C-alpha positions in Angstrom: -10.5 11.9 26.2 -8.0 11.4 23.3 -5.1 9.1 24.0 -3.0 10.4 21.2 -1.1 13.7 20.5 -3.3 16.7 19.6 -0.9 17.9 16.9 1.1 16.3 14.1 3.5 17.8 11.7 1.8 15.6 9.1 -1.7 14.2 9.6 -2.9 11.6 7.2 -6.6 10.9 6.9 -7.3 7.4 5.6 -5.3 4.3 6.6 -5.7 2.3 3.3 -3.1 1.8 0.6 -2.6 5.5 0.0 -2.5 6.7 3.6 -0.2 3.9 4.7 2.2 4.5 1.7 2.2 8.2 2.4 3.4 7.6 6.0 6.0 5.1 4.8 7.2 7.4 2.0 7.6 10.3 4.3 10.0 8.3 6.5 11.8 6.9 3.4 12.4 10.4 2.2 13.9 11.5 5.4 11.0 13.2 7.1 11.7 13.4 10.8 8.6 15.2 12.1 5.6 13.6 13.8 3.1 11.6 11.7 -0.4 10.7 12.6 -2.3 8.1 10.5 -6.0 8.3 11.1 -8.3 5.5 9.9 -12.0 4.9 10.5 -11.6 1.1 10.8 -10.2 -0.5 13.9 -7.8 -2.6 11.8 -4.1 -2.0 11.1 -3.7 -0.8 7.5 -4.4 -3.7 5.1 -4.7 -4.5 1.4 -8.2 -4.2 -0.1 -8.0 -6.0 -3.5 -7.8 -9.5 -1.9 -11.2 -8.8 -0.1 -13.2 -9.9 -3.2 -10.7 -12.6 -4.1 -8.5 -14.6 -1.8 -9.9 -13.3 1.5 -13.6 -14.0 0.5 -12.5 -17.4 -0.6 -10.7 -17.9 2.7 -7.5 -18.7 0.9 -5.6 -15.9 2.6 -5.8 -15.0 6.2 -6.4 -11.4 7.3 -2.9 -11.4 8.9 -1.5 -11.8 5.4 -3.4 -8.8 4.1 -1.6 -6.4 6.5 0.5 -3.8 4.7 2.9 -3.8 7.6 2.9 -5.5 11.1 2.2 -3.4 14.2 5.8 -3.2 15.2 6.8 -1.5 11.9 4.6 1.5 12.7 6.0 1.8 16.2 9.6 1.5 14.9 9.0 4.3 12.4 7.4 6.5 15.0 4.1 6.7 13.1 1.1 7.1 15.4 -1.9 5.0 14.3 -5.2 6.5 15.3 -7.7 3.8 14.4 -11.5 3.6 14.6 -11.8 7.4 14.2 -13.7 9.1 11.5 -12.8 12.7 10.5 -15.9 14.8 10.2 -14.6 18.3 9.7 -11.6 20.2 8.4 -10.8 23.8 9.4 -8.3 24.8 6.8 -7.5 28.2 8.3 -6.8 26.8 11.8 -5.0 23.7 10.3 -7.2 21.4 12.5 -9.4 18.3 12.1 -12.4 17.2 14.1 -13.5 13.6 14.5 -17.1 12.5 14.9 -16.3 11.8 18.6 -15.2 15.5 19.1 -11.5 15.0 19.1 -9.5 17.9 17.7 -6.2 17.2 15.9 -4.0 20.0 14.7 -1.7 19.5 11.7 1.1 21.2 9.9 0.4 19.5 6.6 -2.6 17.2 5.8 -2.7 14.3 3.4 -6.3 13.3 2.6 -6.5 9.7 1.6 -10.0 8.8 2.7 -11.0 6.8 -0.4 -14.7 6.4 -0.7 -17.8 4.6 0.7 -19.6 1.9 -1.3 -22.3 3.4 -3.5 -25.6 2.0 -2.1 -28.7 1.0 -3.9 -31.3 3.8 -3.7 -34.3 1.4 -3.9 -36.6 0.1 -1.2 -34.9 -2.7 0.9 -31.4 -1.5 0.3 -30.8 -1.5 4.1 -32.1 -5.0 4.8 -30.0 -7.6 6.6 -28.2 -9.8 4.0 -27.4 -6.8 1.7 -23.7 -6.2 1.6 -20.9 -4.2 0.0 -17.3 -5.6 -0.5 -15.2 -2.7 0.8 -13.9 -3.6 4.2 -12.8 -6.6 6.2 -16.0 -6.3 8.2 -18.1 -6.5 5.0 -16.5 -9.7 3.9 -16.6 -11.3 7.4 -20.4 -10.6 7.5 -20.9 -12.2 4.1 -18.9 -15.2 5.2 -20.9 -15.6 8.4 -24.1 -15.8 6.4 -22.9 -18.2 3.7 -23.7 -21.3 5.6 -27.4 -20.5 5.5 -27.5 -19.2 1.9 -28.0 -21.1 -1.3 -28.7 -18.3 -3.8 -26.8 -15.1 -4.1 -27.5 -12.0 -6.2 -24.6 -9.8 -7.2 -25.7 -6.3 -8.3 -23.1 -4.8 -10.6 -21.0 -6.5 -13.3 -17.8 -4.6 -12.7 -14.6 -6.1 -11.4 -15.7 -6.3 -7.7 -19.0 -8.0 -8.7 -17.5 -10.5 -11.1 -14.6 -11.3 -8.6 -17.1 -12.0 -5.9 -19.3 -14.0 -8.3 -16.3 -16.2 -9.2 -15.5 -16.9 -5.6 -19.1 -17.5 -4.4 -19.7 -19.9 -7.4 -16.5 -21.8 -6.5 -18.0 -22.1 -2.9 -21.0 -23.9 -4.4 -23.5 -21.1 -4.4 -26.1 -20.3 -7.1 -25.0 -16.9 -8.3 -26.9 -14.4 -10.5 -25.1 -11.2 -11.7 -27.5 -8.4 -12.5 -26.0 -5.6 -14.6 -27.8 -2.5 -15.8 -25.7 -2.1 -19.0 -25.9 -4.4 -22.0 -22.5 -6.0 -21.1 -20.4 -6.7 -18.1 -17.3 -4.4 -17.5 -19.0 -1.9 -19.8 -17.4 1.1 -18.1 -13.8 -0.2 -18.1 -13.3 -2.6 -21.1 -14.1 -3.1 -24.7 -16.7 -5.5 -26.0 -14.4 -8.4 -26.8 -13.2 -8.6 -23.2 -16.8 -8.1 -21.9 -18.2 -10.9 -24.0 -15.3 -13.2 -23.0 -15.8 -12.7 -19.3 -19.6 -13.0 -19.7 -19.1 -16.4 -21.4 -16.6 -17.5 -18.8 -19.0 -16.8 -15.9 -21.8 -18.5 -17.7 -19.6 -21.6 -18.3 -18.9 -21.7 -14.6 -22.6 -21.8 -13.8 -23.2 -18.1 -13.1 -26.5 -16.6 -14.4 -25.8 -13.3 -16.0 -28.7 -10.8 -16.5 -27.8 -7.9 -18.7 -29.8 -4.6 -19.3 -31.7 -5.2 -16.0 -32.3 -2.7 -13.3 -33.2 -3.4 -9.7 -36.4 -1.8 -8.3 -36.3 -3.2 -4.8 -34.9 -5.8 -2.5 -37.6 -8.0 -1.2 -37.9 -9.1 2.4 -39.3 -8.0 5.8 -36.1 -7.7 7.9 -33.7 -9.9 5.8 -33.3 -10.0 2.1 -35.2 -12.8 0.3 -34.9 -11.7 -3.3 -34.2 -9.0 -5.8 -37.1 -7.4 -7.8 -36.2 -6.4 -11.4 -37.9 -3.6 -13.4 -39.8 -6.3 -15.3 -41.5 -7.4 -12.0 -39.6 -10.7 -11.9 -38.1 -11.5 -8.5 -34.8 -13.4 -8.3 -34.7 -15.4 -5.0 -31.6 -14.6 -3.0 -30.6 -15.0 0.7 -27.6 -12.7 0.2 -27.3 -9.7 -2.0 -23.8 -8.3 -2.9 -23.7 -4.8 -4.2 -20.8 -3.7 -6.3 -21.8 -0.5 -8.1 -18.9 1.8 -7.4 -17.9 4.2 -4.6 -18.8 7.7 -3.5 -15.6 9.7 -2.9 -15.2 10.5 0.8 -14.4 14.2 0.4 -17.3 16.1 1.9 -15.2 17.5 4.8 -12.7 19.0 2.3 -15.4 20.4 0.0 -17.2 21.9 3.1 -13.9 23.5 4.0 -13.8 25.2 0.6 -11.7 22.8 -1.5 -12.2 22.8 -5.2 -13.7 19.5 -6.5 -16.6 17.7 -8.0 -16.2 14.1 -8.7 -13.7 13.9 -5.7 -11.4 16.7 -4.6 -9.3 18.4 -7.3 -5.5 18.2 -7.0 -2.6 19.6 -9.1 0.2 17.6 -10.5 1.9 17.5 -7.1 -1.3 16.2 -5.4 -2.0 19.5 -3.8 -5.6 20.7 -3.3 -6.7 24.3 -3.5 -6.5 24.5 0.3 -3.2 25.5 2.0 -1.0 22.7 3.1 -3.6 20.0 2.2 -2.8 17.2 -0.3 -5.2 14.5 -1.6 -4.3 11.1 -3.0 -5.9 7.9 -4.2 -9.5 7.0 -5.0 -10.8 10.4 -4.0 -8.3 12.6 -5.8 -9.5 14.1 -9.1 -6.4 14.8 -11.3 -5.5 15.6 -14.9 -4.1 12.5 -16.6 -2.4 12.4 -19.9 -3.4 8.8 -20.1 -7.0 9.9 -20.2 -6.3 12.4 -23.0 -5.8 15.2 -20.6 -9.2 14.7 -18.8 -9.7 15.1 -15.1 -10.3 11.7 -13.6 -10.4 9.7 -10.4 -8.6 6.4 -10.4 -9.6 3.6 -8.1 -6.4 1.5 -8.0 -3.6 0.5 -5.7 -1.1 1.8 -8.2 -2.7 5.2 -8.2 -2.9 5.3 -4.4 0.7 4.3 -3.9 2.2 6.5 -6.7 0.2 9.6 -5.5 1.3 8.9 -1.9 5.0 8.9 -3.1 4.4 12.1 -5.0 2.7 13.9 -2.0 5.4 12.7 0.4 8.2 14.1 -1.9 6.4 17.4 -2.2 6.1 17.7 1.6 9.9 17.2 2.1 10.7 19.6 -0.7 11.5 17.1 -3.5 8.7 18.2 -5.7 7.9 16.0 -8.7 4.9 15.7 -11.0 2.5 12.7 -10.8 2.6 11.1 -14.2 2.5 7.4 -13.5 1.0 5.0 -16.1 -2.1 3.4 -14.6 -2.3 -0.4 -14.1 -4.8 -2.7 -12.6 -5.4 -6.4 -12.2 -8.3 -8.8 -11.6 -8.3 -12.5 -10.7 -11.4 -14.6 -11.7 -11.3 -18.4 -11.8 -8.0 -19.2 -13.3 -7.9 -16.0 -15.4 -5.4 -13.3 -14.5 -6.3 -10.0 -16.1 -3.6 -7.3 -16.2 -4.4 -3.9 -17.6 -2.0 -1.1 -18.4 -3.2 2.3 -19.6 -6.7 3.7 -19.7 -9.0 2.6 -22.6 -11.4 5.6 -22.1 -12.2 7.2 -25.4 -10.7 4.4 -27.6 -11.9 4.2 -31.2 -10.3 0.9 -32.2 -9.7 -2.4 -30.5 -7.3 -5.2 -31.7 -7.6 -8.7 -30.3 -4.1 -10.2 -30.2 -4.2 -14.0 -29.7 -7.1 -16.4 -29.6 -9.9 -16.0 -27.0 -10.5 -19.8 -27.2 -7.0 -20.4 -25.7 -7.9 -18.2 -22.8 -4.5 -16.4 -23.3 -4.9 -13.2 -25.3 -4.8 -9.4 -25.2 -7.2 -6.6 -26.2 -5.2 -3.6 -27.4 -7.0 -0.2 -27.4 -6.1 2.6 -29.8 -7.3 6.2 -30.1 -6.5 8.1 -33.3 -4.0 5.4 -34.2 -2.1 5.4 -31.0 -1.9 2.6 -28.4 -3.6 3.8 -25.2 -4.2 0.6 -23.2 -4.0 -3.2 -23.1 -6.1 -5.7 -21.3 -4.0 -8.9 -21.0 -5.6 -12.2 -20.0 -3.2 -14.9 -19.0 -0.6 -13.0 -21.1 2.0 -11.5 -18.8 4.5 -10.9 -21.6 2.1 -8.7 -23.5 1.3 -6.8 -20.3 5.0 -6.2 -19.5 6.0 -5.3 -23.1 2.8 -3.3 -23.9 3.6 -0.8 -21.1 6.3 0.8 -23.3 3.8 1.2 -26.2 1.3 3.0 -23.9 4.0 5.3 -22.5 5.2 6.2 -26.0 1.7 6.5 -27.4 3.1 4.3 -30.2 1.4 4.3 -33.6 1.4 0.8 -34.9 -0.8 -0.7 -37.5 -3.6 -2.9 -36.1 -2.6 -5.8 -38.3 0.9 -5.7 -36.9 -0.4 -5.5 -33.3 -2.6 -8.6 -33.9 0.4 -10.6 -35.3 1.4 -12.9 -32.4 4.5 -14.1 -34.2 6.1 -10.8 -33.4 6.7 -9.8 -29.8 5.3 -6.4 -28.8 8.8 -5.2 -27.7 10.0 -5.8 -31.3 7.3 -3.6 -32.9 8.4 -0.2 -34.2 5.9 2.6 -34.7 4.5 2.7 -38.3 
């Protein structure tokens, strides 16, 4: 029997960054109706980015990851329904069904369910010792097995994989990163940044295997190694898989929502279904920062800004979602800050010297600045944002000149 109301004026599915911010923003914008925040984990809403960084390294306690303390949610009269997974949406009846059979009716629905880690499709993918890095439980399980592990294989050379590799190496483990592409960060960064991070990881003792695919995870009940397409087996007691997410949108698509790679939303975060909004990792939206393409963005910035946009639409203060994307990654003593989207770039400019470990890679498309990756270069990150917003046309030689601050550059 459910121990929570069976109807909410606004129901929010997903208690991560987007869902939590949607509930907070509704109250900040004067919404006085009932709000239910439904999450499939038993935890209070918490920050996910530190999972592969400070939390895995045990440099930050879980308590410090909480977006708000329990008393905040009570004070704001936001009902938390935790440990419940929504399995179905009846858009006509304005009702949700959980896997346990609970029925929750809503006036408006905000879908912020994020995604599930993409799993390996090969034999052995479900063995003990094979882990994603998506939830607190994932990281706690890895941590519980570290004492008995010497060798760790990380499948995927994206940010999650590299962040985990950096932490696990620091903890004294022998780490091998296996990446199917011919460079790390291939889907999100240009070659100069990829090669820089590859060299950094190698310098810290990580083995980096590029252009390698995994055909199976070896082991009877527990992982003992990773078999590559060449037949070579990399011994490993723990396998960390970081190969992206599958958007958690099936209940909406089954209910008739338009979508494909996620669920499609308009510029106010509204889906094609009545009174249903979608935000965050699972929301496919048109972005001028991606040259007008429909994209999904997996970032805290996107989740929070979309949450604010949806909340305003619900209270009648409609505004378009047009926030400039930004991201960050911490690996070793390197702080990478990215502004804009480099997708579709045709030119890269390296500003500064990679040897100093403080530099920026600036991306241009048809002569216009579209993104910056700034490594230990906060000033470039802060000042470069204006160039991205303006689509500034600045000569590559001028952008590369570190004697002139980016804020002083005029379009050519």
